N, C-alpha and C positions, 0 to 999 in steps of 0.2 A: 596126555597116551590114552588115561581113563575115560576122559572127555569121547574122545577119537574113535575109541573102540563102543562107547555107548551109542554114538549120533551112528557111527558104520552097522549096529545092532538097528537102530530104527529106521533104518533104511530097508532092511532086511523087511524087518517086518511090517512095512510099510507095504511091500514089493509082495510077501505074501498074503496083506489085509486085501490087496488089491486084485489078487485072482481069486480068490474068493468072493468078494464082490463082483467083478467079473464074471465068474461063475454063474451068481447066483441072477445076476442083473438079464444073460441072455436071455432068460424067459420073457421078460417087459421088453425086449427090442434091441435093433441095435445103438438108438441113439444115446440109450440109460448106458449102455455099458461101453461108449468110446468118455462120455464123462465122468464115467468114473474112474477109464484107463487115464484123462486126462487129470485128475487129480491127485493119482498116485503119481505120475511121473512128476506133476508140480511139486510135492512132498518128496522126493526123492532128489530133486535138484537145487533145493532149499540144504539139504542137510549135509550135501557134497560141498555147500558153496562155505557151508560154516565151519568146514573142516580146515581147508586152507591150503594152500599150492605144496607147500613144506609136506605139510603131514599127509598127503597123498602119495608124495613120494615118497617117504617112507613104509607108506602102506603096501604101495607096488610092489619093493625092494631094491629102488633105488639107490644102490651102495655110495654112487657121487654124491648123490643130495644130503644120504645120510653121514659121509664125511664134514660133508658143509656146515651140517647143525653142530654136530661133536666142535669142530678147531673151533668156530665163530662162540661156540660154547666156552673152551677152552683158555686161560689165562696164560696170555703169553710170558715167555718166559726171557730174560734178560741175559742178554748175549754182549762177551766184553773180549773186547780186539787191545788183550794184556800186554802187547808189546807198547801201546801209544798212554800207558797207568803211568803218572810221575808224580802224582799227589794223595796226602792222604785219603782224602774225600775217595778217590777212585779207589784205593786199596780197601778199605772201611767197607764199600758198597761189593766187592770181589767175594766168591764164595772160599770155603776154606780150601788151602791149595793141596795136590796129593801129588807125587810123581814115584821115578825108579830110585834107584840106590842113587845116580845123581843126584836128583833134587833133594835127596835127605844129604848127602853129605855137602852140598852147596849150602842147605838149610843151617845145619848142624856148624860149620864155619862163620855166617852170617851172624847164630846166636852170638856164637863163645865170643868173634871179633870183632862185632857191631853191634849189638842189641842197643847199649847206650846211645849209637850214633842218633843223629836225625833220618831222612828218609833218604834221602840224596846221598847220605854219608853211608848209608847202609848198599845203597845202586852204584855207590864207588868199590866199595870192596869186593862185591859182586864181581867187578868188573875185572878187576884184577885177579881172581880165580881163573875167570875165564882166558883171559889174557892170557896167562901162564899154559891152561890146555890148552891154548890154539899156537902157542911155542914153540918149537923145535929144541929148547931148550929147555923143557921139563914135563912132564909128565904127561898123555895124551887125554887123558879124565878127570873130570872134576876130583873124583876119591882118590886118583893119584895124586894131583897135587896138592889135596887137604892132608893127603896123611904122609906124603916126602919127609925121608930123615927118621920116622919113628923105630924105622926096623934096626938105627945102628943100637938103640939102647941109652946113648946119650940126651943128659937131659935137654942142652940144648941145638941138638943139632935138628928137630923139630923145623922144618919150617913158618907152622903158625904154632907159637907157643903154648896154645890151650893142650895139643896134644903129648905135649911132655914135660906138663908140669905136675905129673904124679895124679892127680886130682879124677874122679868119674865124669864123664860126661851128663850131667845130670841137667836135663828143659826142668827147672825149677818156676820159670814164670811161664804161664800157658801163654798169655795175650801174647808177649813177645817172641814166642815161636811161633804163634803164628803169621803175625806180621812177617817176619824174616821167611819164613816159606813162602810165601805171597811174594816178597821182594825174588827166592829164587827162582819162582814159576817163571816168573815176567821177565826175567834175564834171559832162563833156559829157554824161554819161547824165541827169542830172539830180540830185545831191546833193544836201540842201537847204543853202542857205548862209547858216549862224546862227552862223558864227567872228565876222566884222567888221561886221556889223549895217550890211550896205549900202554900206560902201565903196567909193570909186573912186580914192582915192590911200594912198600907203606909202612909208612908206620906212625906213632901218633907223636901230639906234640910234647907228651912226657918225657920223652925218651929222642935220644941222636947216635942211631948207631955208626960206626963207622964206616960201612958202605955207603951210607948217605951221603959222603962225601965225593965218591967218585962217579954217581949215578948222576942224570940228567930228573931235574926236581921238574915235574909236568901241570900238579895240582895241586891245591888245596881244598878238601872238602871237610865240612865238619871241624871235626879233632884231628883228623890224617894228611899227614904229606902223602905225596905220591909220586914214585922215582919210575923213569925207567930206563934198564939196565941191557 
């Protein structure tokens, strides 16, 4: 820009100088005057050509050209189609996820219920929570599903055991929380739920609750068994 201004200024100087020369040349005759004018014109043309079309557009106040130059200089931002993410490489490439209360409730449940699972296991647990939200048999919100049974005051009345274990929910593993937050974001954005085949219940392989004998097992993902009831 500084070079451009200098060259433009030079053109103005050439013009003023040319007029001065032309004035003094009148006394010497018309041929001398035209010779001076031609010299100044060539100098101005050379100066303008050295500026370039894009810089001339900026000088003339052409807003469209300015935007093109700015857009060309800007580094393009990566975009993510979150609903197609299914690998750890893609998860790691995502920016940190954020959201409303529904996102926070799902992230919390995934942290305490599935942070030790592999990625597919975390997706599967998220599917169950969202399947419950969409079922008429359960509360109609993620937070309602996660906190169901907590108001009873009974230790084993909660649908999710971490809500009734008497311990505060503390996210002591920052990296794990960031990851499950991304999983929650992906699922809430509408990722297809095809891992658990509509399951609304699950348990780890370490236990075998009585209700598991009554419901249809639909899948095993990671360390969890999934059921449709």
